[in-house]
C-alpha positions in Angstrom: -1.7 -4.9 -4.0 -4.7 -3.8 -6.1 -8.1 -5.0 -7.3 -7.1 -4.2 -10.8 -4.7 -6.6 -12.5 -1.5 -4.8 -13.3 0.2 -8.0 -14.4 -2.0 -8.1 -17.5 -1.5 -4.5 -18.5 1.4 -3.1 -20.3 3.9 -1.1 -18.1 3.9 1.5 -16.8 0.6 1.3 -14.8 -0.7 3.7 -12.1 -2.2 2.0 -9.1 -4.4 3.5 -6.3 -5.3 1.9 -3.0 -7.1 2.8 0.2 -7.1 1.6 3.8 -8.3 2.8 7.2 -5.9 4.2 9.8 -6.7 3.9 13.5 -6.9 7.4 15.0 -4.9 6.4 18.1 -2.0 5.5 15.8 -2.0 8.6 13.6 1.1 10.2 15.0 3.1 7.0 15.3 2.2 6.2 11.6 3.4 9.6 10.5 6.6 9.3 12.4 7.3 5.9 11.1 6.9 7.1 7.5 8.9 10.2 8.1 11.8 7.9 8.8 11.0 5.0 6.5 13.6 2.2 6.7 16.1 2.3 3.9 15.8 -1.4 3.3 12.1 -1.1 2.7 12.5 1.8 0.4 15.1 0.0 -1.6 12.9 -3.1 -1.9 10.0 -0.9 -3.2 12.3 0.5 -5.9 13.7 -3.0 -6.7 10.1 -4.2 -7.2 9.6 -1.7 -10.0 7.5 0.8 -8.0 8.1 4.5 -8.3 6.2 7.8 -7.7 4.7 6.3 -4.5 2.8 8.5 -2.2 0.3 8.0 0.7 -2.2 10.7 1.5 -4.2 11.1 4.7 -7.9 11.9 4.5 -9.3 13.2 7.9 -12.5 11.7 9.2 -15.7 13.7 9.0 -16.4 13.1 12.7 -14.2 12.0 15.6 -15.8 8.5 15.8 -14.8 7.7 12.2 -11.4 6.2 11.2 -8.9 8.1 9.1 -8.5 7.0 5.5 -5.2 6.5 3.8 -5.0 6.8 0.0 -1.9 5.5 -1.8 -0.9 5.8 -5.4 2.2 4.5 -7.2 3.5 3.7 -10.7 4.4 0.1 -11.5 6.9 -0.1 -14.3 7.8 -3.8 -14.4 6.5 -6.7 -16.4 5.9 -9.3 -13.7 3.7 -7.7 -11.0 3.0 -11.0 -9.2 6.7 -11.9 -9.2 7.8 -8.4 -8.0 5.2 -8.5 -5.2 6.3 -12.0 -4.1 10.0 -10.8 -3.9 8.8 -7.9 -1.8 6.8 -10.1 0.5 9.7 -12.4 1.0 12.0 -9.6 2.3 12.3 -10.0 6.1 12.7 -6.3 6.7 9.5 -5.6 4.6 7.7 -8.3 6.7 8.7 -6.5 9.9 7.6 -3.1 8.5 4.2 -4.7 7.4 3.7 -6.1 10.9 4.1 -2.6 12.4 2.0 -0.8 9.9 -0.8 -3.5 9.8 -1.3 -3.0 13.5 -2.0 0.6 12.8 -4.5 0.0 10.0 -7.9 -1.6 9.4 -8.4 -3.1 6.0 -11.3 -2.4 3.8 -10.9 -5.9 2.2 -13.3 -8.4 3.8 -11.6 -11.4 5.2 -8.0 -10.2 4.6 -5.4 -11.4 7.1 -2.8 -8.7 6.5 -0.3 -7.3 4.1 1.1 -10.8 3.4 -2.4 -12.0 2.2 -1.5 -12.6 -1.4 -5.0 -13.8 -2.4 -7.1 -10.9 -1.0 -4.6 -8.1 -0.4 -4.6 -5.7 2.5 -5.1 -2.3 0.9 -8.3 -2.0 -1.2 -7.6 -1.4 -4.9 -9.2 1.7 -6.5 -10.5 2.0 -10.0 -8.9 4.9 -11.9 -11.7 6.9 -13.6 -9.8 9.9 -14.8 -6.2 10.8 -15.6 -4.5 13.8 -17.2 -0.8 13.6 -18.0 
């Protein structure tokens, strides 16, 4: 899920990610997330993810894609294992197929949310944090 390696860090760990959103899918994306599927939300929690939010950054001109920025806290000790369990959930797979069609990755060569090797969302380096 991130370019940083949360599996090697002690928990908890804050993770930031970014991806593009197709302008034609903006309202559909917002509606989908306003009524997020309970099974997907439960799997996120069961995968030791909390304090999860997605922010929308509007484009600077109409011809540019929207940017989504997500941040969450990972509190587990086996990031790869938790992400594999999430990826194996059929309801999550269906959710990802829907949302992937609305997005454009910033990760070169990525094939979608199920691309374990490359990822779909681009990981962000944390350069400042104040608790």
